[in-house]
LUMVO-780433 format. One record per residue: residue number from 1; residue in one letter; x, y, z of N, C-alpha, C in turn. Coordinates in Angstrom, 1 decimal, decimal comma. Example, Ala and Ser with C-alpha at 12.3 -4.5 7.8 and 13.67 -1.06 7.14 Angstrom:
BEGIN
 num residuo    n_X    n_Y    n_Z   ca_X   ca_Y   ca_Z    c_X    c_Y    c_Z
   1       A   13,2   -5,7    7,8   12,3   -4,5    7,8   13,2   -3,3    7,8
   2       S   12,8   -2,2    7,1   13,7   -1,1    7,1   12,9    0,0    7,9
***
This chain:
BEGIN
 num residuo    n_X    n_Y    n_Z   ca_X   ca_Y   ca_Z    c_X    c_Y    c_Z
   1       M  153,3  189,4  132,2  152,5  187,9  132,7  153,0  186,7  132,5
   2       V  154,0  186,5  131,8  155,0  185,3  132,7  155,2  185,0  133,4
   3       G  156,1  185,8  134,5  156,1  185,9  135,9  154,7  185,9  136,9
   4       H  154,1  186,3  136,4  152,7  185,9  137,2  152,6  184,5  137,0
   5       R  152,4  184,2  135,6  152,0  182,5  135,6  153,0  181,8  136,1
   6       G  153,8  182,3  135,7  155,3  180,9  136,4  155,2  181,4  138,0
   7       T  154,9  182,0  138,8  155,2  182,0  139,7  153,6  181,5  140,5
   8       A  152,5  181,7  139,3  151,8  180,8  139,9  151,6  179,6  140,2
   9       A  152,0  178,8  139,0  152,4  177,1  138,8  153,3  176,9  139,8
  10       R  153,9  177,8  140,4  155,5  176,7  141,1  154,7  176,9  142,5
  11       L  153,7  177,9  142,9  153,3  177,7  144,1  151,9  176,9  144,0
  12       G  151,4  176,3  143,0  150,1  175,3  142,8  149,1  176,1  143,2
  13       W  149,1  177,4  142,5  148,1  177,9  142,2  147,2  178,3  141,0
  14       P  145,9  178,2  140,7  144,9  178,1  139,6  145,3  178,8  138,8
  15       L  145,9  178,4  137,2  146,6  179,4  136,5  145,7  180,6  136,2
  16       D  144,5  180,8  136,4  143,6  181,5  135,7  143,0  182,3  136,5
  17       S  144,0  182,5  138,2  143,3  183,1  139,5  144,8  184,5  139,3
  18       R  144,1  185,6  139,9  144,9  186,6  139,1  145,4  187,6  141,1
  19       R  144,9  186,5  141,9  144,5  186,4  143,3  145,9  185,4  144,0
  20       R  146,1  185,8  144,7  147,1  185,1  145,9  145,5  184,6  146,9
  21       P  146,1  183,4  147,5  144,9  183,4  148,3  144,5  184,0  149,8
  22       R  143,7  184,2  150,0  143,8  185,1  151,2  144,3  184,8  152,6
  23       R  145,0  185,6  153,4  145,1  184,8  154,6  144,3  183,4  154,9
  24       G  145,2  182,6  155,5  144,2  181,3  156,4  143,5  180,7  155,6
  25       Q  143,9  181,4  154,2  142,9  179,9  152,9  144,2  179,2  153,1
  26       P  143,7  177,5  152,6  144,8  176,2  152,5  145,0  176,7  151,0
  27       T  146,5  176,6  150,9  147,4  176,5  150,0  147,4  175,2  149,9
  28       P  148,4  175,1  148,3  148,5  173,4  148,5  150,0  172,7  149,3
  29       E  150,6  173,7  149,5  151,6  173,9  150,5  151,5  172,7  151,8
  30       S  150,0  173,6  152,2  149,4  173,6  153,7  148,9  172,4  153,5
  31       F  148,6  171,6  152,4  148,1  170,2  152,7  150,0  168,9  152,9
  32       T  149,0  167,8  153,5  150,5  166,8  153,7  150,0  165,6  153,2
  33       M  150,5  165,1  151,7  150,5  164,0  151,1  150,9  162,8  152,1
  34       I  150,1  162,0  152,2  150,8  160,6  152,8  151,9  159,7  151,4
  35       S  152,6  159,1  152,3  153,7  158,6  151,7  153,4  157,2  151,4
  36       I  153,7  156,7  150,5  153,9  154,8  149,9  154,4  154,3  150,8
  37       D  155,0  154,6  151,5  156,1  153,8  152,8  155,0  153,9  154,0
  38       D  154,6  154,7  154,2  153,3  155,2  155,6  152,3  154,2  154,8
  39       Q  151,7  154,8  154,0  150,5  153,3  154,1  150,7  152,3  153,5
  40       E  152,1  152,0  152,8  152,2  150,7  153,0  152,5  149,7  154,7
  41       M  153,2  150,7  155,0  153,8  150,8  156,6  152,4  150,5  157,9
  42       V  151,3  151,2  157,3  149,3  151,1  158,1  148,7  149,7  157,5
  43       E  148,9  149,4  155,9  148,3  148,6  155,8  148,9  147,5  156,3
  44       L  150,6  147,2  156,3  150,4  145,9  156,6  150,8  146,0  158,1
  45       A  150,3  147,0  158,9  149,9  146,4  160,6  148,5  146,2  160,3
  46       R  147,4  147,0  159,4  146,4  146,4  159,2  146,0  145,3  158,8
  47       I  146,6  144,9  158,4  146,2  143,0  158,0  147,1  142,0  159,2
  48       W  147,8  142,7  159,5  148,6  141,4  160,3  148,0  141,8  162,3
  49       Y  147,3  142,7  161,9  147,0  143,1  163,9  146,0  141,7  164,5
  50       R  145,7  141,4  163,5  144,6  140,0  164,3  145,4  138,4  164,3
  51       Y  146,6  138,9  164,1  147,5  137,6  164,7  148,5  138,0  165,5
  52       G  149,1  139,9  166,0  149,9  139,8  166,5  150,8  141,3  166,2
  53       G  150,3  141,1  164,9  151,8  142,5  164,3  152,2  141,9  163,2
  54       P  152,7  142,3  162,8  153,8  141,7  161,3  154,9  140,8  161,7
  55       P  155,6  139,7  161,0  156,6  139,3  161,4  157,8  140,5  161,7
  56       A  158,9  140,3  162,6  160,1  141,0  162,5  160,9  140,9  161,2
  57       D  160,7  139,5  160,7  162,0  139,7  159,3  160,9  140,2  158,2
  58       E  159,7  139,9  157,9  159,2  141,0  157,4  159,5  142,2  157,1
  59       I  159,0  143,1  158,4  159,1  144,5  158,2  160,4  145,5  158,3
  60       L  161,8  144,1  158,4  162,7  144,2  158,1  163,4  144,5  156,7
  61       V  162,7  143,2  156,2  163,2  143,7  154,8  162,0  144,5  153,6
  62       R  160,9  144,7  154,1  160,4  145,5  153,4  160,2  147,7  153,8
  63       F  160,8  147,7  154,5  161,4  149,1  155,1  162,0  148,9  155,7
  64       G  163,3  147,8  155,8  164,8  147,9  156,3  165,0  149,2  157,9
  65       I  163,4  148,6  158,8  163,6  148,7  160,2  163,5  147,4  161,1
  66       G  163,7  147,9  162,2  162,9  146,8  163,5  161,8  146,9  163,8
  67       R  161,6  145,9  164,6  160,0  145,9  165,1  159,9  147,1  165,7
  68       V  160,4  147,5  166,4  160,0  148,7  168,0  159,2  149,8  167,2
  69       T  160,9  150,1  166,0  160,6  151,3  165,5  159,6  151,2  164,6
  70       F  158,9  150,3  163,8  158,7  150,1  162,9  156,3  150,6  164,1
  71       H  156,1  149,8  164,9  155,5  150,3  165,6  155,3  151,6  166,1
  72       R  156,3  152,3  166,5  156,2  153,4  167,0  155,6  154,5  165,5
  73       R  156,4  154,8  164,8  155,9  154,9  163,4  154,6  154,6  163,0
  74       V  153,7  153,2  163,0  152,8  153,6  162,7  151,5  153,9  163,7
  75       L  152,3  154,2  165,3  151,9  154,6  166,3  151,3  156,2  165,7
  76       G  152,6  156,6  165,1  152,6  158,6  165,0  151,6  158,3  163,6
  77       L  151,9  157,5  162,9  151,0  157,7  161,7  148,7  158,2  161,9
  78       I  148,7  156,7  162,4  147,3  156,5  162,8  146,6  157,4  163,4
  79       S  147,8  158,0  163,9  147,0  159,7  164,8  146,8  161,0  163,6
  80       T  147,6  160,9  163,1  147,2  162,0  161,8  145,9  161,5  161,9
  81       R  145,5  162,9  161,1  144,2  163,2  160,4  144,3  162,4  159,4
  82       Q  144,8  162,3  158,4  145,0  161,6  156,7  144,5  160,2  157,3
  83       F  144,8  159,8  158,1  144,9  158,3  158,5  144,0  157,8  159,3
  84       R  143,6  158,6  160,3  142,1  158,6  161,2  140,8  158,7  160,3
  85       S  140,6  159,3  158,9  139,9  159,0  158,4  139,8  158,3  157,0
  86       L  140,8  157,1  157,0  141,2  156,2  156,5  140,3  155,1  156,9
  87       L  140,9  154,9  158,1  140,8  153,8  159,3  140,0  153,5  160,1
  88       T  138,6  152,5  159,9  137,9  152,8  161,4  138,0  152,5  162,4
  89       I  137,4  153,0  163,7  137,8  153,1  164,8  138,1  151,8  165,1
  90       E  137,4  150,0  165,1  137,6  149,2  165,4  139,2  148,6  165,0
  91       D  139,7  149,3  163,5  140,9  149,2  162,8  142,1  149,3  163,8
  92       R  141,5  151,0  164,1  143,0  151,7  164,5  143,1  151,4  166,0
  93       T  141,9  150,9  166,6  142,0  150,9  168,0  142,6  149,4  168,2
  94       A  142,3  148,5  167,8  143,3  147,1  167,4  144,7  147,2  167,2
  95       I  144,8  148,1  166,3  146,6  148,8  165,6  147,2  149,6  166,9
  96       E  146,4  150,3  167,8  146,9  150,8  168,7  147,6  150,2  169,6
  97       R  146,7  148,8  170,1  146,8  148,0  170,9  148,1  147,2  170,6
  98       V  148,1  146,4  169,1  148,7  145,5  169,3  150,3  146,2  169,3
  99       A  150,4  147,2  168,5  151,9  148,6  168,5  152,0  148,6  169,9
 100       N  151,4  149,5  170,7  151,6  149,5  172,0  152,3  148,1  173,0
 101       G  151,9  146,9  172,7  152,4  145,8  173,2  153,8  145,5  172,8
 102       H  154,0  145,9  171,5  155,4  145,7  170,7  156,1  146,4  171,6
 103       I  155,7  148,0  172,0  156,9  148,8  172,2  156,9  148,7  173,4
 104       G  156,2  147,7  174,5  155,8  147,9  175,9  154,9  148,7  176,7
 105       I  154,7  149,4  175,7  153,1  150,3  176,5  151,8  148,9  176,8
 106       T  151,6  149,5  178,4  150,3  148,6  178,3  149,2  149,0  178,9
 107       P  148,0  148,4  178,3  146,5  149,7  179,0  146,4  150,1  179,6
 108       V  145,5  151,4  179,8  145,4  151,9  181,3  144,2  151,1  182,3
 109       G  144,7  150,5  183,4  144,2  149,3  184,1  144,0  147,8  184,6
 110       R  145,6  148,2  183,2  145,5  146,8  183,4  147,4  146,4  183,6
 111       P  147,4  145,4  184,3  149,0  145,4  185,0  150,2  144,3  183,7
 112       A  151,3  145,1  183,8  151,6  144,5  182,8  152,2  142,7  182,9
 113       R  152,1  142,0  182,5  152,9  141,1  182,8  154,0  141,0  183,3
 114       T  155,0  140,2  183,9  156,4  140,0  184,5  156,3  138,5  184,5
 115       G  155,3  137,5  184,5  155,6  136,5  183,9  155,1  135,5  182,7
 116       P  155,0  134,1  183,0  154,0  133,3  182,1  152,6  133,8  182,5
 117       I  152,1  133,4  181,9  150,5  133,5  181,9  150,0  132,6  182,9
 118       G  148,9  132,9  184,0  148,9  132,4  184,7  149,3  132,5  186,1
 119       A  150,7  132,8  186,5  151,0  133,1  187,1  151,0  134,0  188,1
 120       A  150,2  135,2  188,1  150,0  136,1  188,8  148,6  135,2  189,5
 121       S  147,7  134,4  188,6  146,4  134,0  189,1  147,4  133,0  190,8
 122       Q  148,4  132,6  190,5  149,1  131,7  191,6  148,9  132,3  192,9
 123       H  149,4  133,7  192,8  149,6  134,3  194,2  148,6  134,6  194,4
 124       I  147,1  134,6  194,3  146,0  135,3  194,2  145,6  134,3  195,1
 125       R  145,6  132,9  195,0  144,8  132,0  195,8  145,2  132,1  197,1
***
């Protein structure tokens, strides 16, 4: 009896259950937890996206990583199921736009700027 309860408790299954979950049923091990650092990264990106993203020194002090690494991680995090359900579509889209800009990815259909603002319009005339 002790072995069964110990195994069930170790696996995270309810102690009153005498059976293991059927194949295909989720077990506690199949759920992924969102870490505090992941939550803080996405929250920082959400707060700062209106201003072009968080300052590089803030990212370095809080997470010990550079700006490009931060934005790559944020892009990976907000594409997961857990964060898709926590962010509005508007916030997620805006965060993606800012993060892509910091890592050098331009939106589809828009040419990358290579010079100062307005330089492209001078060549059109």
